[in-house]
Every structure is written in C-alpha cells, then in structure tokens.
C-alpha positions in Angstrom: -52.6 -35.2 -4.9 -52.0 -32.0 -3.0 -49.7 -32.2 -0.1 -50.6 -30.6 3.3 -50.4 -26.8 3.1 -47.8 -26.5 5.9 -45.4 -28.9 4.1 -45.6 -26.8 0.9 -45.0 -23.6 2.9 -42.0 -25.0 4.7 -40.4 -26.4 1.5 -41.0 -23.2 -0.5 -39.8 -21.1 2.4 -36.6 -23.1 2.6 -36.2 -22.7 -1.2 -36.7 -18.9 -1.0 -34.0 -18.8 1.8 -31.6 -20.7 -0.4 -32.3 -18.4 -3.4 -31.8 -15.4 -1.1 -28.5 -16.7 0.2 -27.3 -17.3 -3.4 -28.3 -13.8 -4.4 -26.5 -12.3 -1.4 -23.3 -14.2 -2.4 -23.5 -13.2 -6.0 -23.9 -9.5 -5.2 -20.4 -9.2 -3.8 -17.9 -7.2 -5.9 -15.1 -9.7 -5.3 -16.6 -12.7 -6.9 -14.3 -15.7 -6.5 -14.8 -19.3 -7.7 -15.7 -20.3 -4.1 -18.5 -17.7 -4.3 -19.9 -19.0 -7.6 -19.9 -22.7 -6.4 -21.5 -21.8 -3.1 -24.2 -19.8 -4.9 -24.8 -22.7 -7.4 -25.1 -25.0 -4.4 -27.7 -22.8 -2.8 -29.6 -22.4 -6.1 -29.6 -26.1 -6.8 -30.9 -26.8 -3.3 -33.7 -24.3 -3.7 -34.7 -25.7 -7.2 -34.6 -29.2 -5.8 -37.1 -28.3 -3.0 -39.4 -26.4 -5.5 -39.3 -29.5 -7.8 -40.3 -31.9 -5.1 -43.2 -29.7 -3.9 -44.4 -29.2 -7.4 -44.4 -32.9 -8.1 -46.2 -33.7 -4.9 -49.0 -31.2 -5.8 -49.5 -32.3 -9.5 -52.8 -33.9 -10.6 -53.8 -35.7 -13.8 -50.7 -34.5 -15.8 -48.3 -37.4 -16.2 -46.2 -35.7 -18.9 -45.5 -32.6 -16.7 -44.9 -34.9 -13.7 -42.3 -36.8 -15.7 -40.5 -33.6 -16.6 -40.6 -32.4 -13.0 -39.3 -35.7 -11.5 -36.4 -35.9 -14.0 -35.6 -32.2 -13.3 -35.3 -32.6 -9.6 -33.2 -35.8 -9.9 -30.8 -33.9 -12.2 -30.8 -31.0 -9.8 -30.0 -33.3 -6.9 -27.1 -34.7 -8.8 -26.0 -31.1 -9.4 -25.9 -30.6 -5.6 -23.3 -33.4 -5.3 -21.3 -32.0 -8.2 -21.4 -28.4 -6.9 -20.3 -29.7 -3.4 -17.2 -31.3 -4.8 -16.2 -28.2 -6.8 -16.8 -26.0 -3.7 -14.5 -28.3 -1.7 -11.8 -27.8 -4.4 -11.9 -24.0 -4.0 -12.7 -23.5 -0.3 -11.0 -22.5 1.9 -8.2 -22.3 -0.7 -7.8 -23.4 -4.3 -6.5 -27.0 -4.6 -4.0 -27.8 -7.3 -6.3 -29.9 -9.4 -5.7 -30.5 -13.1 -8.2 -29.5 -15.8 -8.6 -33.3 -16.5 -9.9 -33.9 -13.0 -12.5 -31.0 -13.4 -13.5 -32.4 -16.8 -14.0 -35.9 -15.4 -16.2 -34.5 -12.6 -18.3 -32.7 -15.2 -18.5 -35.8 -17.4 -19.7 -37.8 -14.5 -22.5 -35.4 -13.8 -23.5 -35.2 -17.5 -23.5 -39.1 -17.7 -25.8 -39.5 -14.6 -28.0 -36.6 -15.9 -28.3 -38.5 -19.3 -29.4 -41.6 -17.4 -32.0 -39.6 -15.6 -33.4 -37.9 -18.7 -33.4 -40.9 -21.0 -36.9 -42.4 -21.5 -35.8 -45.9 -20.5 -33.4 -44.6 -17.8 -33.9 -43.9 -14.2 -37.6 -43.3 -14.2 -39.7 -46.5 -14.9 -43.2 -45.2 -14.2 -45.0 -42.4 -12.4 -48.3 -42.7 -10.4 -50.4 -39.8 -9.5 -52.6 -40.7 -6.5 -55.6 -39.1 -4.9 -55.1 -40.3 -1.3 -51.6 -41.6 -0.6 -49.6 -39.1 -2.5 -47.8 -39.2 -5.9 -45.1 -41.9 -6.4 -42.4 -42.9 -8.7 -41.3 -46.3 -9.8 -37.6 -46.5 -10.3 -35.4 -48.6 -12.6 -33.3 -50.2 -9.9 -30.2 -50.9 -11.9 -30.0 -47.3 -13.0 -31.0 -46.1 -9.5 -28.1 -48.1 -8.1 -25.8 -46.2 -10.4 -27.4 -42.9 -9.4 -26.9 -43.7 -5.7 -23.3 -44.7 -6.3 -22.7 -41.4 -8.2 -24.2 -39.4 -5.4 -22.4 -41.1 -2.6 -19.1 -41.1 -4.5 -19.3 -37.3 -5.1 -20.3 -36.7 -1.5 -17.4 -38.9 -0.3 -14.9 -37.0 -2.5 -16.2 -33.6 -1.1 -16.0 -34.9 2.4 -12.5 -36.2 1.9 -11.3 -32.8 0.5 -13.0 -30.8 3.3 -11.4 -33.2 5.8 -8.0 -32.8 4.3 -8.4 -29.0 4.4 -9.4 -29.3 8.1 -6.2 -31.4 8.8 -4.1 -28.9 7.0 -5.6 -26.1 9.0 -4.9 -27.9 12.3 -1.4 -28.6 11.2 -0.9 -25.0 10.5 -2.6 -24.1 13.8 -5.2 -22.0 12.1 -7.8 -22.4 14.8 -10.4 -20.0 13.3 -10.3 -21.9 10.0 -10.6 -25.2 11.9 -13.8 -23.9 13.5 -15.2 -22.8 10.2 -14.5 -26.2 8.6 -16.0 -28.0 11.6 -19.2 -26.0 11.2 -19.3 -26.7 7.5 -18.6 -30.4 7.9 -21.3 -30.7 10.7 -23.9 -29.0 8.5 -23.1 -31.2 5.5 -23.2 -34.4 7.5 -26.5 -33.6 9.2 -28.2 -32.3 6.0 -27.0 -35.1 3.7 -27.7 -37.8 6.2 -31.3 -36.8 6.7 -31.8 -35.8 3.1 -30.4 -39.0 1.8 -32.5 -41.0 4.2 -35.8 -39.5 2.9 -34.9 -39.0 -0.8 -32.3 -41.7 -1.5 -32.6 -44.7 0.8 -36.4 -44.9 1.4 -37.3 -44.6 -2.3 -34.9 -47.5 -2.8 -37.5 -49.6 -0.8 -40.5 -48.1 -2.6 -41.3 -45.6 0.2 -41.9 -42.4 -1.7 -44.4 -40.7 0.7 -41.7 -38.9 2.7 -39.6 -37.3 -0.1 -41.0 -33.9 1.0 -39.0 -34.1 4.2 -35.6 -34.1 2.5 -35.4 -30.6 0.9 -35.9 -28.6 4.1 -32.7 -30.0 5.5 -30.7 -28.4 2.7 -30.9 -25.1 4.5 -28.7 -26.5 7.3 -25.6 -27.1 5.2 -26.3 -24.1 2.9 -26.3 -21.9 6.0 -23.1 -23.7 7.3 -21.3 -23.0 4.0 -22.6 -19.4 4.0 -21.3 -18.9 7.6 -17.9 -20.3 6.8 -17.5 -18.1 3.7 -18.5 -15.0 5.8 -16.0 -15.9 8.6 -13.3 -16.5 6.0 -13.8 -12.9 4.9 -14.5 -13.8 1.2 -17.1 -11.1 1.0 -18.7 -8.2 2.8 -22.0 -9.4 4.2 -23.4 -6.0 5.1 -22.5 -4.6 1.6 -24.3 -7.6 0.0 -27.3 -7.2 2.2 -27.4 -3.5 1.5 -27.3 -4.0 -2.2 -29.8 -6.8 -2.1 -32.2 -4.8 0.0 -31.8 -1.8 -2.4 -32.7 -4.0 -5.4 -35.7 -5.6 -3.7 -37.1 -2.3 -2.5 -36.6 -0.8 -5.9 -38.3 -3.7 -7.6 -41.2 -3.7 -5.1 -41.7 0.0 -5.4 -41.7 0.0 -9.2 -44.2 -3.0 -9.3 -46.5 -1.3 -6.8 -46.3 2.0 -8.6 -46.9 0.5 -12.0 -49.8 -1.6 -10.7 -51.5 1.4 -9.1 -51.1 3.6 -12.1 -52.2 0.9 -14.5 -55.2 -0.2 -12.6 -56.1 3.4 -11.8 -56.1 4.4 -15.5 -58.0 1.2 -16.4 -60.8 1.9 -13.9 -61.1 5.5 -14.9 -60.9 5.3 -18.7 -61.2 1.7 -20.0 -63.6 0.1 -17.6 -65.8 -2.4 -19.4 -64.0 -1.8 -22.7 -62.2 -4.2 -24.9 -58.4 -3.7 -24.9 -57.5 -2.5 -28.4 -54.3 -1.4 -30.0 -54.8 2.1 -28.8 -55.3 1.0 -25.2 -52.2 -1.3 -25.5 -50.2 1.7 -26.8 -51.3 3.7 -23.8 -50.1 0.9 -21.5 -46.8 0.8 -23.3 -46.4 4.6 -23.0 -47.1 4.4 -19.3 -44.5 1.6 -18.9 -41.9 3.7 -20.7 -42.6 6.7 -18.5 -42.4 4.6 -15.3 -39.2 3.0 -16.5 -37.5 6.4 -16.2 -38.2 6.2 -12.4 -35.9 3.2 -12.0 -32.6 5.1 -11.6 -33.8 7.8 -9.2 -35.6 5.1 -7.1 -32.5 2.9 -7.0 -30.3 5.8 -6.0 -32.7 6.7 -3.2 -32.9 3.1 -1.9 -29.1 2.8 -2.2 -28.7 5.7 0.1 -31.5 4.4 2.4 -30.1 0.9 2.8 -26.5 2.2 3.2 -27.6 4.4 6.0 -29.5 1.5 7.5 -26.6 -1.1 7.4 -23.7 1.3 7.8 -25.1 3.7 10.3 -22.0 3.7 12.5 -19.5 3.3 9.7 -16.9 5.9 8.8 -17.0 8.0 5.7 -14.3 6.8 3.3 -13.8 10.1 1.5 -13.4 12.1 4.8 -10.9 9.6 6.2 -8.8 9.7 2.9 -8.9 13.5 2.9 -7.6 13.6 6.5 -5.0 11.0 5.7 -3.8 13.0 2.6 -3.5 16.1 4.8 -1.3 14.2 7.2 1.0 12.9 4.5 1.3 16.3 2.9 2.0 18.2 6.1 4.5 15.9 7.9 8.1 15.4 6.8 9.6 14.0 10.0 9.3 10.2 9.9 8.2 9.6 13.4 5.4 12.2 13.4 4.3 11.1 9.9 4.0 7.5 10.8 2.5 7.9 14.2 -0.2 10.4 13.0 -1.0 8.1 10.0 -1.3 4.9 12.1 -3.3 6.7 14.8 -5.9 7.8 12.2 -6.1 4.2 10.8 -6.4 2.8 14.4 -9.2 5.3 15.2 -11.1 4.4 12.0 -10.8 0.6 11.9 -10.3 -0.2 15.6 -7.9 -3.1 15.2 -6.1 -4.8 18.0 -2.8 -3.3 16.8 -1.1 -1.7 13.7 2.6 -2.2 13.4 4.8 -0.8 10.7 8.4 -1.7 9.7 10.4 0.8 7.6 14.0 0.5 6.4 15.8 3.7 5.5 18.6 4.1 2.9 21.3 3.2 5.4 19.6 -0.1 6.2 18.4 1.0 9.7 15.1 -0.5 10.7 12.4 1.8 12.1 9.5 0.2 14.1 6.2 1.8 15.2 3.1 0.2 16.9 -0.3 1.6 18.0 -3.3 -0.2 19.4 -4.4 -1.8 22.7 -2.8 -5.3 22.1 0.7 -4.9 20.8 2.5 -7.9 19.3 4.9 -9.9 21.5 8.6 -10.1 20.6 8.0 -13.6 19.2 5.2 -12.3 16.9 7.4 -9.4 15.9 10.2 -11.8 14.9 7.7 -13.7 12.8 6.5 -10.5 11.1 10.1 -9.7 10.2 10.5 -13.2 8.8 7.4 -12.5 6.6 9.0 -9.2 5.4 12.4 -10.8 4.6 11.2 -14.1 3.0 7.6 -14.0 1.9 6.4 -10.6 0.7 8.0 -10.8 -2.7 5.7 -13.7 -3.6 2.5 -12.1 -2.3 0.1 -9.3 -3.5 0.3 -5.7 -2.3 -2.7 -6.0 0.1 -2.9 -9.4 1.9 -5.8 -10.7 3.8 -4.4 -13.5 5.9 -7.8 -15.2 6.2 -8.1 -15.3 2.4 -6.9 -18.9 1.9 -8.0 -18.7 -1.7 -5.2 -16.3 -2.7 -2.6 -17.8 -0.3 -1.9 -21.0 -2.2 1.0 -22.2 -0.1 0.4 -23.7 3.4 3.7 -22.3 4.7 2.7 -18.7 3.8 -0.5 -18.7 5.7 1.0 -20.6 8.7 3.8 -18.0 8.9 1.4 -15.1 8.6 -0.9 -16.6 11.3 2.1 -17.1 13.6 2.6 -13.3 13.6 -1.0 -12.8 15.0 -1.8 -10.9 11.8 -5.1 -10.3 9.9 -3.9 -7.9 7.2 -0.5 -7.1 5.6 0.1 -4.1 3.5 3.3 -3.7 1.4 4.5 -0.1 1.1 5.7 0.1 -2.5 6.9 3.0 -4.6 7.6 2.1 -8.3 7.9 -1.6 -7.3 10.4 -0.7 -4.6 9.5 -1.7 -1.1 10.0 0.9 1.6 8.2 -0.9 4.4 5.3 -3.1 5.5 2.3 -2.7 7.7 0.8 -5.5 9.9 -2.7 -5.2 11.2 -4.4 -7.4 13.8 -8.0 -8.5 13.9 -10.7 -6.0 14.6 -11.6 -5.6 18.2 -15.2 -6.0 17.4 -14.5 -9.5 15.8 -15.8 -8.4 12.4 -13.9 -9.2 9.2 -12.4 -6.4 7.1 -14.8 -5.5 4.4 -14.5 -4.0 0.9 -14.4 -0.4 2.1 -11.7 -1.3 4.6 -9.7 -2.8 1.7 -10.1 0.3 -0.4 -9.1 2.5 2.5 -6.0 0.5 3.4 -5.0 0.2 -0.3 -5.2 3.9 -0.9 -3.6 4.8 2.4 -0.7 2.5 2.0 0.1 4.0 -1.4 0.1 7.5 0.0 2.0 6.5 3.1 4.7 4.8 1.1 5.3 7.9 -1.0 5.2 10.1 2.1 7.8 7.9 3.8 10.1 8.0 0.8 9.8 11.8 0.7 10.5 11.8 4.4 13.7 9.8 3.8 14.8 12.3 1.1 14.0 15.2 3.3 16.1 13.7 6.1 18.9 13.1 3.7 18.8 16.7 2.5 18.6 17.9 6.1 21.5 15.7 7.1 23.5 17.0 4.1 22.7 20.6 5.2 23.8 19.9 8.7 26.9 18.2 7.6 27.7 21.1 5.2 27.1 23.6 8.0 29.4 21.6 10.3 32.1 21.6 7.6 31.7 25.4 7.0 31.9 26.1 10.7 35.0 23.9 11.0 36.6 25.6 8.0 35.8 29.0 9.4 37.3 28.1 12.7 40.4 26.9 11.0 40.6 30.0 8.9 40.3 32.2 11.9 43.0 30.3 13.6 45.2 30.6 10.5 44.5 34.3 10.3 45.3 34.7 13.9 48.6 33.0 13.3 49.3 35.2 10.3 48.6 38.2 12.4 51.0 37.0 15.1 53.7 36.3 12.5 53.1 39.7 10.9 53.6 41.3 14.3 56.7 39.3 14.9 58.0 40.4 11.4 57.3 44.0 12.2 59.1 43.7 15.5 62.0 42.0 13.8 62.2 44.7 11.0 62.0 47.5 13.6 64.6 45.9 15.8 66.9 45.1 12.8 66.5 48.5 11.4 67.5 50.2 14.6 70.4 47.7 15.1 71.7 48.3 11.6 71.1 52.1 11.7 73.4 52.6 14.7 76.6 51.2 13.1 75.9 52.7 9.8 75.6 56.1 11.4 79.0 55.6 13.0 80.5 54.4 9.7 79.0 57.3 7.9 80.4 59.8 10.5 83.9 58.4 10.4 83.9 58.5 6.5 82.8 62.1 6.7 85.7 62.9 9.0 88.3 61.2 6.8 87.0 62.9 3.7 87.2 66.3 5.4 90.9 65.6 6.3 90.4 65.2 10.1 92.5 62.0 9.9 95.2 63.5 7.6 95.6 64.6 4.1 93.6 62.6 1.5 94.5 62.4 -2.1 91.9 63.0 -4.8 91.6 59.3 -5.6 91.2 58.4 -2.0 88.6 61.1 -1.5 86.6 60.0 -4.5 86.6 56.4 -3.1 85.7 57.5 0.4 82.9 59.7 -1.0 81.4 56.8 -2.9 81.5 54.7 0.4 79.9 57.6 2.2 77.1 57.8 -0.4 76.5 54.0 -0.2 76.3 54.3 3.5 73.7 57.1 3.0 71.7 54.9 0.7 71.8 52.1 3.2 70.5 54.5 5.9 67.7 55.6 3.7 66.8 51.9 2.9 66.6 51.2 6.6 64.5 54.3 7.0 62.1 52.9 4.3 61.9 49.6 6.2 60.9 51.5 9.3 58.4 53.6 7.3 56.7 50.4 6.1 56.6 49.0 9.6 55.1 52.3 10.9 52.6 52.3 7.9 51.3 48.8 8.8 51.1 49.8 12.5 49.2 53.0 11.5 52.0 55.2 12.9 53.5 56.5 9.7 54.1 60.3 9.5 55.0 62.0 6.2 58.2 64.2 6.4 58.3 66.4 3.2 61.7 67.9 2.1 63.3 69.2 -1.1 65.8 67.1 -3.1 68.1 68.0 -6.0 67.4 65.5 -8.7 70.5 66.3 -10.7 72.7 65.7 -7.6 71.0 62.5 -6.8 71.5 61.1 -10.3 75.2 62.1 -10.4 75.7 60.2 -7.1 74.0 57.1 -8.4 76.0 57.2 -11.7 79.3 57.7 -9.7 78.5 54.7 -7.5 78.0 52.5 -10.6 81.1 53.6 -12.5 83.5 51.0 -11.0 81.0 48.3 -11.7 80.6 49.5 -15.3 84.4 49.6 -15.9 84.7 46.0 -14.6 82.3 45.0 -17.2 84.0 46.9 -20.0 81.3 49.5 -20.2 81.4 53.3 -20.1 78.7 55.0 -18.1 78.2 58.7 -18.7 75.6 61.1 -17.3 74.7 64.3 -19.3 73.2 66.7 -16.9 70.3 69.0 -18.0 70.8 72.7 -18.4 68.2 73.4 -15.7 68.3 71.9 -12.3 65.1 70.0 -11.1 64.0 70.3 -7.5 61.6 67.6 -6.2 59.8 66.9 -3.0 60.9 63.8 -1.0 58.9 62.2 1.6 
C-alpha cells in the first residue's frame, strides 16, 4: 500500500538532510574519528528513513519487501553501534582497548545475523491494500534485538554523561553546553523513535513506523552542532566545497542533457540507436568530461566568494607578516607589529606572547580589547613551564580529541585561552603565544590554523634573530665602553708621563747648572796651579794637575750635553759650530787613561798621524 504523499515527502526530506550533513562532515580536511562516526550516524539515520518509506510503499513484491525490512532493521542496529563509537571519540578520545571495540562490533554483527537469518527476527510480511504494510516479528529474537538496542544506547548515554561530568569538574562551561544539547537531542529522538519503531511493533502496531525516522534529524543536528562548536571542522569551508561540488554536478548534468537531447532531436529523431549513434554519444560524453575541471574551478571561486566574502586573503597577510619579520630587529617593535597584524586579521579578544631571552629574562606583550587578568597570566605561565613539552606546536584548547588528559584542558581553560602556539626553532622553544576566543564568537577555522602555524614559525625565527642582534649590539656597546675607558686611561698615563718628563727636564737643567758652577771653579783653580800662580810646580805635579783639569773639562762638556738634550726636547736647542783638533783630543784621552792602564799592567800608546785632522764640533 502507498503511504500518504506528505509522509513520504517528510521522511525522504529528513533522509536527504541527514545525507547532506554527513557529506558536509566528510568534506573537512581534518577528518578525525569523531567526524567519521558522526557521518556514519547521519548516513545510517538517512538510510533507515529511506528503507521505512520504501517498505511502506511496496506492493505485491514480498521478496523485495523482505530484503528492505531486514535492511532497515540492520541499519537501525547500526545507529546504536555508531552512537556508542561516537561517544568513545567525542568530545575526546576515551582510553578504550581494542578488545572493547571488537566486542562492540561483534555484538552488532551478531544482531545483524539474527535479523538477516531466514528464521530469525522476521517471521512474516504482509502487504496490505488499505491498512498499510505490516511485519510479524519472532518475539524471542525481537526481545534480543530490543535488549541489544537499549544496551548500546545505555552505554552511549553513560559515556556521554561521564564526559559531561568531567567537563563540569574541569569547569569547561562551553563543552558542558554542547554535551547538554547533544544529550537532549539524543533523548528526544531516541525516545520518540523507539516508541514508534521499537515499542509499538512489540504489541503488533506497525502502522506508525513511518513516524520514527523523522525524529532522527533532531539528534543528528544536535551532534552536528556540538561538533561545530567544538571546532572540529570549518563549517563554512565544508559548505563552500559541498556547494561547489553540487553546482558542478548539476551544471554538467544539465549541459550533458541539453547537448544530448539537442543532438538526438536534430539528427537521430525517429531512428534506432545503432553502434554509430552510441559512439557519437560516447564521444560527446568524452568532450563534455573535459569541462569538469574548468567548471569546478569556477564554482570553487564562486562559492569561496559567497561564503568568505568578508574574510582576509591568507597570502596577503603572510606577505605582510614576512615583511615585518624581515624589517624589524628590535624585539619590542618586532613583537608589537606582528601581534597587531594578527589581532587586526583574526579579531580575537587578546593575543599574549611570553618570550625568554638568553639571560633568562621574561618578556611579556599583550594586544587586544580584553587583556588577561594577573590570575590568568599566572595560569598561562604554568602552561608554559609544565605542559607545553607534552603538547603539539599548535594547540586548539577546544579540541578535546587531541588533549587526552583532563588536567591539560582544565589548565588551558583556566588561562581563558582558545589557541596556544609554541615558538620553536630547531625544537628549541623561544616563547609561546596565547590567543583568546574570537570577538565574533566563531571558532578558528582551517585557514586560521594555517595562518597561525606559518606566522608562529616566522616569528620564532625572527625573535631568535632579534636576540642575536641584541647580543651583538650589546657586545659592540660593551667593546666601545672598554675602548673608551682604555683610551681615557691611556690619555691619563700619557699626561702623567709628560708631567714626569717635564720634571725630569727641570731636574736635569737644575742639576746641570748646579754641577756646572763648582766644576767651573775647580777648573779655574786647577788652571791657576798649573800656571804657577800658587807656587812652582814640578813636572810630575803639573802632569797630574793637567789630567785633573782635562777631566774637569770633560765633565763640563758632559753637563753641556745634558743641557743640550734638555733644550732639544724643549725645542730650544741651538747648534754652535766650532773647530776641534782631533789629534789633541785623542792625546788628552790617552793621557787620562794611562794611570788606569798601568794599574792593570797594560801599556797604552798613541801613535799620532803625520797630518793633523781638523773637525767641526757642535
């Protein structure tokens, strides 16, 4: 019997919505286990609705009806199985052994075998003309089916409830709201669906089984909403890709249909399709297949502009960011300009960076309208000191799937943080960036991840270069200070040397004058004695007195040389040129050394040249 038209439309419409949600989930680039099980849940719900509508509209074909009935009971069992697996992976992966997953799969396979077996769940099928199609169930196996379904749903609800309690314990309010929405959707949908498709058939009331599938859209949407809010995939990116694929497919089908029917009406109207005509159709298909890539590129650009009209251009932002990191070497200007660009692009509540230089000094910079409190900053520093070594380079705090430990997520949430970026250079951490939620309330999407990942790498390298530049600059400043100090000391020492040299010149000048005066007197008296003014002098006495006189003369000349050196250093030296008899000078020197030679047992003799030499003396 055919069901009312509006019932079929509603059921099929819900099925299409389930399939669409599954397609949107599966188009994300970051496909996690939670994605796959949520998509499988939506696909199973859609197939279950299609199977129920198909069974209710079958007439006179018991074999096909039997296949359809068994199929939608197997699919309904798959919904319970997928729900348990989703609970084990959302909002974070549970530490469940492979044995537990295997037992869950074996339970599903066993109940599916009971459904498919000829003498299993389905006892008989009745196709009616007026009251609607009906199924007679084997009650003992149906009881096992009901127990299986309720047990799997209970397990899923227990795991979801435990996740909710863990989230409340960790004060993750946003995750609590997401789990509340999911649990409410599951309870409503499963309660009504079980009433119409599990409880009423138990009492032989099969007329209202069409009412169960539409309620699946409630918990599928609830799961879909929770996954979006958890930030597990970019909704707009998925919608843009899905829309691009759909528009491309529709365009190709429409184009192919128009060309095909146009050529058929023009050239092959009323003719039998032969091999030649089939070849023409194949050739047309091949030609049209080459339009797929250009059409897809066109619709990719179109849908991107539609869904990301107000979004930033990633390449332009990265180019501007690279210009900043290459231009700035001073740490404060580098960090502030970089954070300002990220703040303008992403519009978060705040961006905070912590950087430690080579001396261990902590540098802290913050931009944004809602700066963290001192308590939140202490929590962020606790994350840096105790947690980052165990976490990935780019951390989404809302991504419970990758944050396996409850303490990690609790500590990150206590810092009022949405994203954490580790600044690493060759596995060496130079700092960390903490980013708050977006002011718009949106989650960070895949393009934001790509921007933050690339920007953090460039900023880490730029900060390290800034530290090295500061070290070189500090070394130059220190070296300049040392050179200046050494120059100052050298000038002081030179001044002291000049002062000592002047004192020496003064001493030499004074000593020379003081020595010259008595020597002049001695020399005068010796000259008077030699000349006999003091009485007659023997030859021996005269010779001795003459040598004493000559020594006094040499002493006077030596003092005169000291004075000449002093005048020369003072720039007052005047040359006084006079003639000297070299032979006479040598005789006097030899005579003065005779007594010394005799005391040593030596004989000193001077042989004068035949020609006297006259020299200039200065």
